N, C-alpha and C positions, 0 to 999 in steps of 0.2 A: 628377738626381732634384733639384728643388729644395725650399723651404717649403712649396708650394702644394701637391704631389701628394701624395694620400691612397689611403689602403687601407682595406676593410673588414676588420675584425677581430672574431672571437668569443674571450671568456673562457670558460673551461671549469673545473668539479673537475677531470674526468678527461676525456682526448681520448675516448676510448669511450662518454662520455654522447649522449645525441642533442640535450639542451636546453643553452643557455648561459644562464651566470649575467647575464653583459653582454655587449651587440653595438654597436659604436661604429666610427666612422672616425677613422682616425688619420692624423697626419704623421710618416713615418719619420724623416726627418731632424729634425726636432724632437725624437724619442725618440730619436735617437744623440746630438744636441746635451745633451738633458740629463742622458744615461746619463755621458759624459765629464765633466761637471760633478760627477755624483755623485763620480765613480771621482775627482776631484782634490780635493774637499773635506768629502764626508761621513768622519766618522772610522771609521763603520761599516764601508762600504765598501773603507777600509783597511787594518783589521784582517782582514779576511776575505780579502784579495789579490784582489779581482775586478778586471777589465782589460778594455779594450776594445778590438777589434781596428780598427789606426787604417786600414786597407787596406780597411775598411766601403764606405763612400761608393762608392771607386773600383772597387769589386767590382760595383756596384749600377749604374755608369753604363756599365760594359761589357757588361752583358747585353743582349740585343736582344731577347728575346721578354720579353712583357708579364710581371709577377711571376715571371718564371723565376728570380731570383735567391734568393727564395726557399724554392723546390722545390729546388733543385741545390747551392747554396751550405751544406753542411754546418759551415763554419767559424764562419755566423751566431751559432749558438746553443752551440758549444762541443760539441756531443753528436748523434750519427745521426737522423735524420732520418725520420719514418715518413710513406710518402706514400701516402694514401687512393687507391688507382686507380679514382676514379669511373667514368672513361672506358669501362671494361672489364664494367661493370655490364649488366645488362639493362634496357632501354629504361622498363622497367614496375617498377624496383627501388624507386624512391622511393613509388612510387603507393599508398594508403590502401587494405586490402584490404577487398572488397565483404563486408558482412557475413553476406550467405545464402551467398556460396559455399561446395560443399561440401567434400568431405575432400582433395578433388586439391589443393588451395593449402597443405596442412599439410607434406606431405613432401617440400617442395624444400628441396634443400641451400644454403644458404648459400654464395653464389660465392666472396664475400670473407672467406675465414676469415682469421686473423688470429692471429700466433704466441703463445703462454702467457707468464708469466714477464713481471720488470718492464722494459718498453722505454724507454728514458731518452731521451723523447720531449717535449719543450715545444711543437712547431710543425707542424702538417700542415695541407696545403689541404684544403677542402672546399666543396663547391657549397653557396651559400644559396637557401632556397627557390623565389625567382624566379630562379635560373640565372643570377647573377653570383657571380666569385669570392670567397670570404672565407677568413681564416686564422684557425686556430682555437689559442689557446694556452691553457695546464694547467700555470702557472707553479707551482702548489703539487704536482703528483703527483709522491709520491714523496719530497717534499721537507719538510723539518722548518724551525719558526721557527728565525734566527741563535742569538735569544736564548734561552736553556732556559729561563730564569726563565717564558719564557710560559705562563699554564694556561691550560685551555678554560673558558670562562665557563660555569657554573653554570644548567641549567634554570632554576632559582627566580630567576637575576637577572634573566632574561629575561621569563619568564612570572611575575612575581613578584605582577601585578595580577590573577589569577585561580586565587589558591591556595585561594581559596574554596571553588572548586569541585572539591578536590581529593575532597571526599564526596558528590561526586553522581556517583553509579554511572554509569559508561559516556561520561564524560567525559573530556577528552584528559588533563589533569591525574590522573584517576584510575588511567587506563591507565598513566600516565610513574610514577606512585606504584607502581603493579603490578610493574614493569619493576625498578625501585630494587630490591624485595622480592626480587623472584626473583635478582637480583644476588647479593644479600647472599647467599640460601640458597646459590648456588652458591659463593660464597668460604666459606662456613665447610663445608659439605658435601661439596665436591668436586663434579667435573664429573657431572650426571648419565649414566645409561647409556641411557634410553631416549628416544627424542622421538616420541609415537604422538599421532594424530589418528582421531577418531571421529566420523562425521557423519552425518546422519537421513536415514532412507529412509520417510518415513510413507505414501506410494503403498504400498509392500512388506509393511508391518509390517501385518499382517492383524490380529492384536490391538487396535491402535489404532483401526483402522477399524470394526471390530464395536462399539466405547467408544462410537465418534463415531457409530454408527448408533443404540447405545441412547439416547445424552444427546441428538441432535438430532430423531430420526424416532420416538423409543419403539420403535426396533424392532429385533430382532436378526438380524444378517446371517448367514446360513451362509459357509462357507469359499467353496463355487462360487459364493455369490452374490456376494462380493468377488472372486474371480477372474475372472468375468465381465463387472467394472466396466470401463465407461473410463476410461483417465487422465484423463479432464476431469470424469467422475462422484467419482474420487477427490480430485482436488484442489477440487471446490466443498464436498465433505466437512470438508476440511480447512482450507479458507479460511474455514468458517461458522463454527468454533470454536478459535481461535487458545488461547484458555486453558486447553481440556482438554490440546490437542497440547503446547503450552509444558511443562505440570506433568507430562505423560507423559514429557517427553525429560527434565525433570529427575530425575525418580523414576527413571526407567531409566538414568541415569548411575551416580547413589548406588549403586544396587543392582549393578550391573554392576562396580563395582570394590570395593565390600565381599565381594559373594558369589562373584566368578568370577576377578578380577585378584588380589585379596589372600588368595584361597582356600588351603588346603593344598596344592591342586594346581599353584600357583606357575607358570601359565601362560608367565611371564617371565621369572620368578625372584621371589626374595622379596623385596618391595615392602618398603622401610623407611621411604621419603619419597618424597610425589609432591606437583605443582604442577600444578593445572591452569587453564584460561579459557573459557569459553563465548565463541564468535563466531558471528555470523549474516552468513549468505551472502547473494548479490543477491535471490534467491529467498525470501528471510524464514526459510529455515528454520536453527535453530541446528546447531552444531558444535563439538566440542571438541578443544583444543592443550594435551598433556597432557605433564611431565619426571618421569620415575620415574627412584629412584634403589635399584638392585638390592645385595643384600649380596653380600658377597664377587665382585661381577661383575671382570672382568679389565678394566684400563684400558690402552688405546691408548697405548704410548711408554715406560710401567714394565712389562707383563706384556708376553710375545713375542707376537707376528702368529698365530702359530699356534693362542696359548691362547684369543685375542681372536677368530679364525675360526673356533674348536670353540665359543664360548660362543654366536657368533651363528646358527652352524646350526642348533645346539639347537633355536633359538625362533623363526626367521624363515627363511621362505622365498619365490619365487614360482612356484614348479614349478607342473605341469598336476595339479589335484586328482582325488582320487577320485571316482567318481561320486556319492557319498552327499553331499561339499559343492561340489559342479559350481556348482549355482546362485550359491552364498553366492560364489565366486571369481569368475563371473561380473561380479558387481561390483565387482571389482578391475581389470576390464580397461578399459584408459584408451581412450576415444573421443575424436577432436578436438572440438573447440566452441570456441564465441567465446571463451571466456576465454582458451583456449590462445595468440589472437596478442593480449594486450594490449599495452602499449608499442608497437605496431607493428612488434611481429617477423614475419618471415617464417615463422618454425618453432615448434614446441610449447614454452613457456616452460617446461614441465615437465619437458623432454627427453626426453620421447619420440619416437620409440623407442628403447631403453635397449639396449647394446651386449652380446649375448650372452660369457657366460665358461663356460669349462669346467668351474671350480671357483670355490668364493668366495675373492677375493683383495682385499686391500690394497694399491693402485699411489700411487705419488708421482710429482711431475708429472718433466718429462726435466731435465735440469740445462740451466742458462742458457749454461754455456760450449759446448754442443755447436757445430760447426760450421755455416756457413749451408746449405752445400749437405746435409748432414745433416737442417738443419729445414726445409729444401724438399720433402725426399723425404718424410718425415715427413709433412708438411702435404700432400701428395698421397696419402701412404695412405691418411690420415685421412678426406680429402675423400672416398676411392674405397669406404671402408666408410658413410658417411652417404648415400651414394646407394645402394650396395648394400641398408641397412636402410631408408630411405627406400621401396624399390619394393616391399618385404613388407608390402602394405596390408589382406591379412587374414591375421594371424599365426594363426587357428585351422585355414587349410589347409596350413600352413606343416610341411613333412616333413622339411625340410633338418637335418642334424647339423651340430654345430659344426665339424667333420670338413671336412664338405661346404662348409662355407660359405669357410672358408679356403682351398681349391681354388679355387673359384671366384673368391675375391678376388686370387689367385697370389700369399699372404702366408705365410710360417710362423706360427706362433704365436705366437714370439717379435716379430718386426716388426710383428704386431698388437696385442702388449701395448705394443710402445714407440708405436706411433702412437695409440692410448687414452690412454699416460700423456703425450705429448705434447699433448692437449686438456686437461690439467687443470690448475689452479692452486694446486692445494692438496691435500694425501693426500686418498683417496676408497675407501669401502668397495664392492666390486661383488660383488653375489648372483653365484651361478652359476644360469646362465640360459642355455637353449637358443634359437635364432631363434624359434620357435614360443612364445615367453616375454618377445618383446622390449616388449610394452603390458601384460604383467601387473605391477601394483604390489604391492610387498611385505607381505606380513599374517603373521600367528600361525592357524593353522590353528583353534585352542579358540577364540580372542578372536571371528574370523571367523564361525564357527557360531553362537557366542551371542549375538554383536551385530547378527549379520544385517543388515549396512549396510557400505558402504565404510568402510575403514578403512586407516591407514598407520602403518608402525614402523621406526624408523632406530635404527641406532647411532651413538651419539654418538663423534665420534673426539678431537675435541680442545676445549681453550676456545673457540678462533676459532669453529668450527662453531657451539658451543652459543651462543654470542654471537648469531650468526647467525639461530639458530632464533627465538631472543627477541626478537629486533629484527623480524624478518621475521611471524613468527605469533604468540607468546606476549604481546607487549605491543602488537600493534598496532592502532592508533586509528583516528581519524577523520584523517587528516593533512591532508586540505584545512581540518578543523574548527579543527584545531591554528594554523595560518596564519590562520582568521579571527578566531579567538580573541585570537591575536597583536594584531592591529590595532588589536581592538576594546578590550585592554589599554592600549596606546600611545594610542590616543583619549582613555581615561578619565584615562590619568597626565597627558596635556598640557592636559587641559581643567581650568577651576577649579570644581571638584564636591569635594563634603561625601564621606562615606565612602560614604553609601546612594545616592547618585547613581550613583558609579563600578560599585560593583555592580549596579544595575540596568543598567546600560548594556552592561557585560560580559554578564550573565546575558540579558538580552532579545537579544543578539547570538546568543548561542549556541541558546536555547529558539525562538528564531524560523526557523532556518537548518539545526538538526540534523536528519534523516533518520532515522527508525525504522519497523522491519518490525512488523507486530501481532505477532509472539512477542516482539522483543525490548520493546515496550513493556509488553507482559505481564509480562515478566521484572523489569522495573522498575517497575511498579504493582505486584505481588505481593511485592516484594523477595526475590525469590527470587536465589539466588547466581549470582555472572558468574562467579568466581574461587573456587578452594577450595586451602588448603595443610594438610598435614599438621604445621606449627611457625607457633607464634606470632612474632612478631616485636615488637622493645624498640629504641628509640631512645634512645642517651648523647649528651644534649650535652656533647660535650669541650670547648667555645670556653673561655674562660677567663671568670671571673664575672660580668664586668664588661660582658661581652657578649652573654651570656645575657637571653632575655625568660621572666621567671616568671610563675607565676598568684596571683594573692591570696586568701587566706582569704572564706569567702564575709562581705558586711556584718554579718550579725546575729552571727557568731562576732567578728569585727574589734571590732564594737561593746563588746562585755562583754571585753574584755581590758584590764587597765590601763592608763591614761594613760601610762604610761613604757614600756610593753611596745613591744619593734622588730618580735615574732615575727608577722609577718603575711603572711609566705610559705606556698603550702601545701607538705607535706611532699614533696619530690621523691625522685629516685632517686639523688640524690648524697648528700642528706642520711639517705635510709633507708640505704646503705652505710657512711656515718660514724657511726651508730647503731648497728650490726652487732655482734651479742655479739662476745665476747673470743674466744669457740670458731673464729671465722669469720676469726680474724685474717689467716689465710695465704692468704684469696681476695683476688685481685684485682677491681679494678671489674667489667671484662668479663664475667668467671667468676660472680663475684656478679647482674648483670642476668642473664646466663644460665640460673642454675639456680636462682634463689630466687626466689619471690613472696612478698611483703610486704602483707600485709593489718595493720587499724588495728580499735582496737575499734571496735564498731558505734557505741556511744556518742560516738566522739569527731567531728573535724569530718568535715564531711560531702565527703571528697575524691575525685574521680572521676577524676583526671588526672594527673600525674607533671609536675611544674614544668618538668623537666628532662628533659621529650620532646616540648617544645615546639618546633619548628624555629625554626634560627635563620638569619640571612643566609648562612652560610658554606655553610650543607647545601641540599639538593634536599627537594623537598615530603615530608614525611615525618609520615605519619597512624599513630597506634596502630591494630593491625589489631584490627579488630569481630570478635569469636568468632564470631558467627552470621552471617557475610557470608562471611571469608578462611578462616578455621581450622578443621580438624576436631581435636575433642580426643577423644583417646583417656580411657576411664573412668579408667585407674590417674593420670592425670594429674589428673584432673577429682576424685578421692576419696582417692588415696591419695598420699602422699610417704614419701623415704625419711629425713627427718629433719625436724624441727618447734624451733622456740625461739621464747621469747618475751621479750622485754626491753623497758622501759620503755613498755607497752602496743602494741607493737609484737610480729607473730608471723612470724616467718620460716619458711618451707616448703619444703623443697627437691623440685626437680622429677622426674620420671623421664626425661625430656627436654627437652633444653635450647633454649631460645629462639634466634631468630635476632637476634646483635646487629645494627645499625647507629651509624653514628658519624658524623663531621663531614668525616672522610679528608683535613686539609690537605695543600695540596701541599707536597713537601718542598723543592723550588725556591723557590716562590713565599712561602711562610709556613714559615720552616725551624723557627722557635722554637716555633711553633704545633704544626708537627708532633711534634717532639721531644717536646713536653711532653704530647701527644696520647696518644703510646705509652708516657710514663711515667706518664699518669694509668689508661690501661687494663689495662697487663700487667704493672705493680710494685703489690702491697699498699701502700695509707697509711690512714692514720686521719684525719688533718686537710689540706685541699686546700691550704694553704699549706706544707705542708713536702713537697709534691712535689720540689722545687727542692732543697733540703736543704740544706748550705752553699756547693753550687756556686755560680757566676756566671751558668751559662747553664745551658739544658735542655739542650742539645747534649751539656755537659762529661759532665753526669750519664749522659747516655744512655750515653757512651761506654763508661764505669764495668761497666754493666749491659747492653750489644748482645746477648749470647748468652742472658742469660735473656729478656730481651725477646723475642729474636728465637723463642726454643725455644715462647713461649706463644704467640707471634703466629700459630705454623702451626695452632693450633686452632682459629682464624676466618678465617684468610687462606689457601684452598688457590689454586692458579694465578692469585694477584690479578694480576700484572704480565703475564700473558699474557691477562688477560678485560679488563682495562683498556687496552690495547693493541686487543683485538678491537675493544670499544665504539668508541673513537676511532674507528678506521678505518671502522668500519661507519656510524657516526652523522655522516663526513664524507660520506658515499657521494651521491648525486645521485639516489637512491631516491624520497626525500622531495620533493624539490624535482621529482621528472618526476608523482610523484602530485599535489601540489601543483597542476600545471598540468592533469591532466586533471578535478581537482577545479572548478579555476577555468571550467572549460566546463563543467561539470554543474550550476556554481550560476549560470552565465550563461542555462543552457535552464530550470534551475527558475525562475528568477528574470521569464523570459519567459513562463512558463507562469502564474506568481502573479498576476502584471499583467492576465492577460486576463480579460474578463469573465467567461468561464464558469469558471474556476478559481480566481475570488478565494480568498484562505484570509485569515479573521483574525487578526494576529498578536496574540500574548498579552505583556499590561506586568506583569512580577515587581513594577513599584512597589506595587502595591496590597498585594503580599504582605509590603513591607519598611516600609508606613504612610505611603506618598507618596500625597497626594493627586491623583487621576486631573487637574486643572484644570493640576497642574505638571508632567503628562507631557511635556513637552518644553523644560523648565526649563534642560537642560543645554546646550540649543541656544543658550541668552539666556549663557551663561556664558563668556566669553572669556575665554584665559590670559592669566595677569600677566606682562607683561616684565620680565624678568631687570634686576635692579637697574642693572647698566652699559649696558646699550642703553637704558634708561628716561632716567637722567642724560644720555646723551650726545645722546638725541633733544630734551631740553627746551634744552640748549645752542646745538643747531643752529637751533632759533628764533630769528627776525628781532626785531628792537624791539617792534614795532607785532603781531607774533603773540605775544611773549611778555607784552605788557601787557594783551592780552585774555586771556591763559593765565593769570597771576596774579589779575586782577580775579575770574574764576570762582571759584578756587581759595580767595581769600581771602572771597568771598561765601559758599558753601557751609561756610568754617568757623567764619564768625561770626554768621551768621545762619539763620534757621527758615523765613523767609519764601521763596513758591517767585522762582524768577527766571527771567525771560523775557527772551531774549535772542538776536538776529539775528548771525549770523556770514555774510556772503557774500562773494565773490570770483571774478575770472576762473579760468579752467581753469588747473590748474599750482602757484597761486599757493600752497598748501602747506594749505589748508583741513583735508584729511582728517590729514594730520600734525598739527594743532592738537589737534583731536579725538582722536585718539590719544593725544595726551599729557595730554589732560585725560580721558580715561579710567583711565590708569593711576596719575596722581596723587591722583583721586579713589578709586579701587579702596583703593588703599596708605591714604587718610585712614579711610575709612567701617570697614578690616577693623580697626585699631587704637583706635577709640571706645572707650573701658571701656561692656560690658554689650552690644556688638554681636556677633553670633557672625561671624567671617571664615567662613565658609562660605556665608552667606545673600548673596541677591542684594540688592544697593543698587545697582547701576548696571547700567541697558541702552541699547545702542545701539539704535535706532530709523529706520526713515525709512517714508516713504508708497508708494514702488516699491521694486521686487524691485531694479531696477539700482541704484537711489542707498542700498540696502541693503547691497549686495555693495561698494559703492565706501568706504564705512565699516566694512566687514568686522562688519555688523550684521545685523539683523533685520527683516520687515518691522512696521508697527504691527500690524496684523491679524493676523500669525500669532504675535506677543508677547505681545498681550491677547487672543488666542484670539477676534476678530470674525469673525463669517462674512462670508463675502467678498461678500456683498449687503449689508451694512449698513456704516455708516462713512463 
């Protein structure tokens, strides 16, 4: 193989993912030579002991079959290779499923089953779309950066441009903030007990249809009339009044939670805290995803498996119901639909049919140390189980018992359990289930009878499963929209725009691309709650004082201060902590923020927000929780307090239920001193912030003397923190978001085509008019070109030849010394540097006019224009008609 030979390669985050991050043709010989150079010259490679196999190229030359060396020679990467046997797949394996096919497609076993667990694989061949052979690399799978000080980039550093939209309900920053708040709840309260979902069933809710009939047609429908309605007639009623439907669902959720779930009957246990969000399905109907914390509930890993199983069996079932609730349970029976085959899966993505179990069990994955022959045997058994379950099309007619199923499969119960465990990647709870119940989703009998619509309830086993629920359901936003807004943020940041133009550019991108159902629009317009929590949230800015952003007092208050006064900052959380009464000296900052509400005299400064709760660069987007939107306050929290103190015009009231605290969370490896300072600041009492260091030289030294005290106090606010952080990092690095973005890109293209058609033309909205930007300046951001960095600018000027410099300095001197218009003509043949001279002039004059006293640097001082589009493209400018908004048939 010589330097000219190339092979196609794909880079993926994980080998199992369908989509690639990068696809390129590479020269293996060049890669090998580069690797040898790095091993010889790079200090990092030397320290890590990286070596290159010297016989690598000889091995390639000795291979006769094309690309065979990459498949057979395991020593190429120093670890076993997993080869995808594409040749053994059925001919139509890679074909996209027909959208209108019947249920036959869904129950086909994926023949290419893969073993579970960690596969130390970096390279595997796979066929590209056009049939040519490409090689897939996943170099980061299962690995970590060599430098332990590397830290994941914060969301705020990537999406800093549209933090302003964090209060815009339904926007990606809004849901990102919800996710951060929920993770803070889990850290402080511990892992929740239940994950639950409740869907809407408008066509089945007779009382809703009766209300719609009264509202729309002024007619009282009887139950018989409603039952005799066709599905289309019911749909027409629902679509005609989305306001009533949305308000009915919102009201039903509130009453259902307060009157049923939190009643003295405790249908799922004594709920002490919960968090839920409203999501809208593709058909436009709302449903909620909910996490609930149950008092004295057993925890997996702390209590015994028997205690956990007994607790789950008490509240959850999937068994065949008695006749009284049979109609409701029919809503729980899964029937395959188009949504089951998203991401081109050949089987149901929800996991149906579920494996029968003789009793409720918690199963763990098989050991990775199992012998290859044993794994092959378990894989074959699991395949037989799947084929058998896939063949049970009509579960209602199945009368087979669990023992009869084992006889048909020719397995013992132990072999069956091992085969199921082989398919697992993490611990999982399986409910008692007969073969006739393999399509029944888990439910709580009382909740299902009362809600009268589809529901789901799952016991949360561990922190990883909890984080998975949050990322997948609770905080699921518009992933494609997040990608779009990220690009819009970069465009606004790179452009030479003022702050209003940046907000306008990003806002227009969001408002003109977001898709809302009618009921979601009702939720937004009527300010109905999209999320609820039983706790309030507070952010503590633990950054050093010099890194904090503070709020100033109102101008009216500042003007009344003495001339020598420096007290211009609003009273923030940290200042309130330092001003606490002496009886609270033993309270650390974390306890104070969580347990105390501080109010000022009504006649004092009009301060609505703590200065210390302004987000900083090191923290993710954080906003104070709005009580009317996110938090349910009990009457005791609103009107009664255990303790109350008044000092210096400040009233300190202790709460009955602690707030959820959030703070910067500095990285221990990257910002060690800030990390130790943060720990001391939060969990050790102090009166003056300068005293946190005490007499020690470093914060780490003082932390070492108080480590046991700090760790003991930290446990009140950080449960399973390490496990949650690992789960978050693992999930956020997954390819789920990338794959969803690919889907959304396709949908956006379709929407764009529809929007451009004459029949479907929609007027776009410009938020510039809301920001006070004149309409005739609508496209001004397109006229402002980014300013070239100083180093590039000086290099560009130095590269001009003598005649070019003469012209350049003449124009610059004229503009600096005279006010008369300059009419000058620059010409020359192709490639002589006219565009370079114009670029240098533009950047020189941009710098000059931006520094003239009295000029606003963000104003437009220079515009590059040309008479034709081709000429305008050549100078990276715009046409005269476009810039001056001259109609095309004029000028």
